[in-house]
N, C-alpha and C positions, 0 to 999 in steps of 0.2 A: 548238838541237834544233828539229827540225820535228815538226809534228803530223802524224797518219796516221789516216784511218778506214779501217777494216777492216772489211768486210763478209763473213761466213761464210754459205754456202748450205749447209743439212744435207741428207746422204744420204737420200732418202726412206724411210720405214718404218725409220728408226734410232731411235726413241725408246727401245727397251729400252738398246741400247748406250751412247746417250747417257745414261740414267739411272745405268748402272754407272760410267759414266767421270766423271760431273758432280762428285762430292766431290774428283777429283785436280785436275780442271779448275778447279773453284773456288778451290782450295789455292793452284795456280799462278797464277792471276789475281790474287790476294790478294798474293802476294809481289811481282807485278810493279807492283801498285798500291803498296805499301809501298816501294818501290824508286824512286818516281815515274816509272815507264815507261808505266803503264797509268793514264789519265786517268777512264776509264769504261767500262762494259761492261753489256751485258744482251740476252736473247732479243727477238725480234721478237714481237708479240703472236700472230702465226699459227703459231708454233713452226718455222717454215721455215729459220730463220737467227737471224744475230745481228748487233750492231753493237758495234766495239771502238773506242775512241781512244787512240791511242799517241802518246808522244814518244820519238824516234829519232834519231839522229845521220844514218844513211843508211837508205833503203829497204830495201836488201840487208840491213842488219843486221837489221832489222825481220823480214823474210821468213826468216832463219835462227831468229831467236827463235819466230816462230810453228810451225815445223816441231817444236819442243820440247811444244806444247799437247798435252796429254792428249787432248783430242778427235781430233788430228789423228793421234796416234799409234793410238786406237782406231778409226781409220777411218770417221769420221763426217761429215766435212766434203768436200761434193762440190766446192767451189769458194770461192775466197777472191779478193776485190777489194781492194786496197790503194790507196788516193787519198790523195795530199798534200792537206792540208786547212788552212785557214787562218782559225781562228774570230776574228772581230772584235768581238763584242759578245757580252758574257755571262759567266759564270764561267770558262770555257775560254777567253777571249782572253789572260790573262795568260800563257799557255803557248806563244804564237805568237811565231814569232821574226822 
């Protein structure tokens, strides 16, 4: 499995839509964490986006999964950047292949 850092950039002025979709978004993330596909996630302090750390066999598989995010379905994500990442030191290092 490969570790990927996924950065979301939210649509400007989408706070109300995100608030509405957040319970479903967090439930979706919790399920992925329970399945050991999501290692960590959380919003940036400025509210403009979020960082999510996933394990996936392939980037294409991960991209298909991200389309199922309730935030994506609600149209509040303006951009996604997915980068293969190799955590070397720290608690996530055990997940790197």
